N, C-alpha and C positions, 0 to 999 in steps of 0.2 A: 208513021211517016217521019223521015229524018229531017231534023231542024237545021236551018242554016245558022251556023255559029256567028256569022258576021251580020246577020239581019234579024236575029231573034231579039225582040224587045224585052223579054222577061229575064234575060241573063244579067248578072252583076259583074262588072269587070273591075278588078282591084289594080291599083298601082302596086309596084314592088314595095314601096314604103308602107302602103296600107296593109298589104298582106303580111309583111314582116312584123308590123306592129300588132296585128291580130294574132299571129302565131305566138309572139312574145307574151301577150296577155293570157292566151290559153295555157301556155307552158307554165307561166308564173302562178296561175290559179291552180293548176293541176299538181304542181310540185313546189309548194311553199317551203318545205324543209325536207331534205333528204340526206342520207348517209351513204357515202360512196367509198369503196376501197379500191386501191390500185397502186401502180408504181409511178413515181415522179419521173418526168423527163422534160428536157428543154427548160430547166428552172432558170428564171431571171429575177433579179432584185435590183432595179435601178435605184438611183440615189434618192428618189422621192419617197421611198419607204414601202411602195406597193410591191407585191410579189406576183409573178406570172409563171405558170407552168402547165404542163399537160399531165393528166392522170390517165393511165392506160392499163389494159390487161392484155391477154394473148390475142384478142381479135378486135378490140375497139379502143377509142380514146375520146377524151373530152377536155376542152380547154377550161382552165381554172384561173380565177382572179381572186387574190387575197389582199384586200385593201389595207392600208397602213393602220387605220383605226381599229381593225379587227385583229391584226397580227402583232400588236405591240406587247401582248402578254404571252407570246409564244415561248414555250419552254425549251425548244431545241431549234437547230438550224436545218431546214429542209435541204435536201441535196438530191441530184439525179440518182436513180436506182433505188431510192428508199421506198419501202412499202409503208403506206399510211392509210388512215381512215379520215376522210374529210367530211365535214358537215356544212351544209349551206342550202341555197335555193337556186333552182334552175331559172335561167333567163336567156334572152337572145340578144346578141350584139348586132344591132340593126344595120350599121354601115356595111358589115360583111355578111350578115345573115347567118352567122355562126351561133349555135347554141352553146352555152357555157354555164359553169357552176360558179356562182358568187359565194366564195368560201367564207364561213364565219368561225370556223374552228378546225384544227387539224391536230392529230396526234399519231405517233408511231404505231404501227399495227402490232398488237400483242404486248404482253408484259416484258418479254425480252427486249423489244425495241424501246419501251419506256425506260428500262434500266440502262440501255445504251445511251439514250438522251441524257439521263441522270449522270452517267459517268463522263460524257463529253463535257457537260457544263462544269462538273466538279473539277476536271483536269484543267479547264481554262481558268477558272477562278483561283484554283490552287497555284497555277503558274504566275498569277498576278500577286501572290502573297496575301490574298484575302483570308486564308485560313492559318497563317503563320502563328505559332504560339507566342512569338515575340511581341505581337501587337495586341494580344489579349490582356485585359486588365483584371487585377484581383477584385473579387466582390467585396463590398464594404463589410467590415466586421460588425458594426453597430448601426444598421440603417434605421432611420426614423420613419421613412415612408417607402413601401415596396409597391411599385406599379405592376398591375396584372392585366395582360391583354389576352382575352379569351372570349368564348361564347358565353353569354350570361345564362343560357339554358342548359349547358353541358355539365356533366358530372365532374369534369376537370376543375371548374371553378370551385365547386363545393369541396372537393378533396383538398385543393390548395388552401382555401380559407380555414377549414377545420385544422389542418396541420399547422398553419401559421399561428392560429389562436392558441393551440396547445403548446407550441414551442415558446412563444413570447407574446403575451397579450398586449404589451406596450407598443408593439410595432403596428403602424397603421397601413392597411392594404387599400390602395386606390385602384378600383377596377375600371378599365376602359373597354367597353364591349366591342367586339369585332367578330365578323364571320371567320370561321377557321376551316371552312370547306366550301368548295365551289369556285366559280370563275372570278368572283369579286373578293375572295378571301384575302389574297396577298395584298391588294390595294388597301383594304380596310386595316390590316395589321400594320402596313407601312404608315398609314395616316395616324393610327393610334401611337405608334412609336415616335412619330414626328411631334405629336402633341406633347408627349412627356418631355421630349428634348426642348421644345420651344418654351415651355412653361417651367422647366427644371422642377417638375412636380414630384420626382421620386429620386431616391438614392440608388436604386437598382430596379430593373424592369424584368419581369418574367413573362415569357410567351408560352402558353400551354394549351394543349388539347389532348383528347383521348386517342386511343388507337384507331386504326382504320386500314383500308387497303392502300396500295401504292397510288391509286388514282385519287383517293381521299386526301392523301398527304401531299399531292402535287403542288398546292399553293406554297408550301414551305420549301420547295425546290426551285422556286422562281428566282431568277438572277436579281431582279430589282429588290426583292425582300432581303436577299443575302447582302447586297451592297448597303441597304439601309441599316441592317443590324451591325455590320462592320463599321459603318460611319457614325454610329450612335455615340453621343457624348456621355451617355449614361451606360454603365455596365449592363449587359444583357445575359440572362440565363434562359435556356430553352428547356421545356419539358414536353416534348411532342411525341405522342403515341406510347407504345410499350417499350420495354427495355431493349428489344431487338430492332426497333425501328430507328433508322438513321435518315435524316434529311440534310440538305445543304445548309439550311438555317442553323442546324446543330454545329456544323463545322465553322460557321461564321461567328457564332455567339462566343462570349467570353467564358461561358461555362455551359456544359451540356448535362442535363439531369436525365435519369433513366425514365422517370414518369412525372406527371404533374405533382404528385405528393413529394417526390424526391426534389423537385424544383423548389418547393416550399422549404425543405430542409436546407437547401443550399442558400436560399435568399434570406431566410429568417434565422437569427441565432437562437440556440437552445438556452432559455433562461436558467433551467435547472443546472445544466453543465457549467454555464457562466458563474452561477452562484458557487458551485463546488470549486471551480478554478479560483475564484476570488478568495474563498476561505483557505484554499491550499496555499495561495500566494501570501495571504496574511500570516499563516502559520510559518511559512518559510522565512518571511521578513522578520517575524518575532524571534525565531530561532537564530537567524543571522545577527540581529541586533543584540540578542543576549550574548552570543559568542563574542561579538565585537566589544561590548561593554566589559565582559569578563577579561578579555585580553588587555583592554585599556586599564582596567582596575589593577591587574597584575603589574603592568608596566609602571603605573603610578606608584604602586607600593615599592617596586624595585628602585625607581628613581628617588623616592622619598627616603628609602633606606640608605642609598648612596649619599644623599645630601646629609642625612643624620651622621653618617660616618665622617663626612668632611667637617661637619660642625664639631664633632667630638675631637678631631685632630686639632682644629683651631682652638678649642677650649683648653686642650692639654698644653699646647704651645703657649697660649696666653697665661695659663697658670704657672708654667715654667719661667716665663719672663717676669711675672710678678714675684715669684720666689727669688729669682736672681736679683731683682731690684731691691727686695727687702734685705737680702744678704749683703748687698753693696751698702745699703744704708746702715746696717749694723756695723759693717767694717769701718765706714767713715766715722761713726760715733765712737767706735773703739779707739780709732786713731786720735780723735779729739780728746777723749778721756785720758788716753795715755800721755798725750802731750801736756794736757793740763796737770796731770799728776807729776810729770817731770818738772813743769814750771813751778808747781807748788814746792817741790823738793829743793829746787834751786833757791827759791825765795826763803825757804826755811833755813838753808845753810847760809845764805847771805845774811839773814837776820841774826843768826847765831854768831857770825864773824864780825858784824857791824862795819865792815869797810864800805865807805860811801862809793868808792870807785867800783867795787864789786856789785854794789846794789845798782849803780847806774848801768854797768855792763849787763847785769842780769835783766834789768828792765828793758834795755835795748834788745837783748837776745829774745826776751819774752815777746816783745812786739814783733820782732822778725819772725819768730816761730809762729806767732798767731797769724801774721800775714801769709806766711808760707802754708800754714795749715788751712787757712781759708781758700787760698789759691788751689792747693792740692785737692781740697774737698770739692771745690767747684769743677776742677778738671775731671776728678773721678766721677762725680755725678753726671757731668756732661758726657763723658765717655760711656757711662752706663746707659744714659738715656739714648745716646746714638746707637749703641749696640741693641738696646731694646727696640728702637725704631727700625733698625735694619732687620732684626729678627721678625718684626711684625710684617714689614714689606716682603721679606722672604716667604713668610707664611702665606700672605695674600697671594704671592706669585705661584705658590704651590697649589692653591685652590683651583679646581677645575673650572669654576665659574669665572675666575680672573683670566684664565687662558682663553675662554670663549670671548671675553670682552676685548681681547687683543686681535680678534678677527678669525680665530681658529674655530673649528666646528668638530663635533663628535659624529662618527659614522657607526651605526649599529646595523648588523645584518638582520635577516628575517627572524632569527632566534633571540634577538636582543643583545647579542655580544658585540663588544666594541671591535671594529675592524682595524687591525694594525698592519696587515700585509695585503697588497692588491692581489697576490696570488691565491688568496682564499676566496676571491670573487670570480664570477663568470658572467659573460654577457647575458642579460635577461634577468639577473638576480634583482630582487627588490630590497632596497635599503632605506633607513630613516636617518635624517640629518638633524642634529641638535645644534642650534646657534645660541648666541648670548641671549637672544630674545626670540622665542618661538622655535619652530622646526618645520620640516617638510619631508615628503616621501619621494623617492626617486627610483629609476630603473637603470641598471648598469648597461651601457651600450658598448663600451670598450675599456680594457684594462691595460695598464702599462707597468713595466717593472721599474 
């Protein structure tokens, strides 16, 4: 027998809201996590940060909501027509009764699409100058502390520490653990890098991990990590993956190592090579010092020899002056003896003739001759002394040291020869200057005739 739908007391009548709420609960319990592939259409991203779009295939479509809290680590910009794989949970939007996917993650479909997302972000950051070589800083030559950001359970940390200890045991490596794979890896690496910068705890920071697939390395292609590396106040070296692996973090870093082991080689100096370099520099310094001292010794001997020759000239002139003075003294004495002899002869003849007048005249003449002889002797001696003094001053004037005292200087070229003509010099030649007191080295910038 057919029941009357409007009078059957056993039936349950839902309101629209109740039915929609029941459907929503059933759907959410049945599909708590699903992966859905499709093409994006009707993509919208209002200023609030949420994203809304439709995911469709050839015959069906579903609305998708990607809230701000879930999409902040998105590695690429979704766009209409893009093939993607979305992960999330099914729900029902009760006001309209539409079922929809609450998206928790999304990625381009296939490796080729991942690479396209990588290239898109790379070009955008590159256009901002984030990868310019001009903003990269040199790594410190002698770091005291090397910061290491990596997983504490990975082989990359062991390889780095072994290589660092082998190269320079005096360098301290400070490890800040962080995940290097998975959704939270980029945030943990950023936090570790921020800690090193906030505490100025290292002279250089190395970010390392072992090799992996392109999906495994995705955290090191995130925009936020690239900006954190570029904005670091401490130089950063990356050693991510194998030699053939490239991430955007490598482009943002100050130096990119091929492997974690190579990152240790870049960050930590080689003590053995430094020791060899120091010994080589010491040998070079000793050789240069020996050559310099040898040159100075030869120059000192040359100048000493020149001064000895000048002293010999002065001694010869002084001896000549003394010889001349002695000759003049002998000449004066000879004149005195001659005049005295003449006087004696006169007195003898006067004595023999006994005329008083002649004696008086002879005495007067004798006194006159004595006075004249004394005057002549003083004149001669004064003249000889003057000539001797003039000769001494002339000799002193000829001395090269006296010339220097008058404000002149001597110019020697690079071979030690005295420069007499400016045409023998060229711009850029090195010369040495000798003053009355001290000397100096100079470089010719301009010559004049």
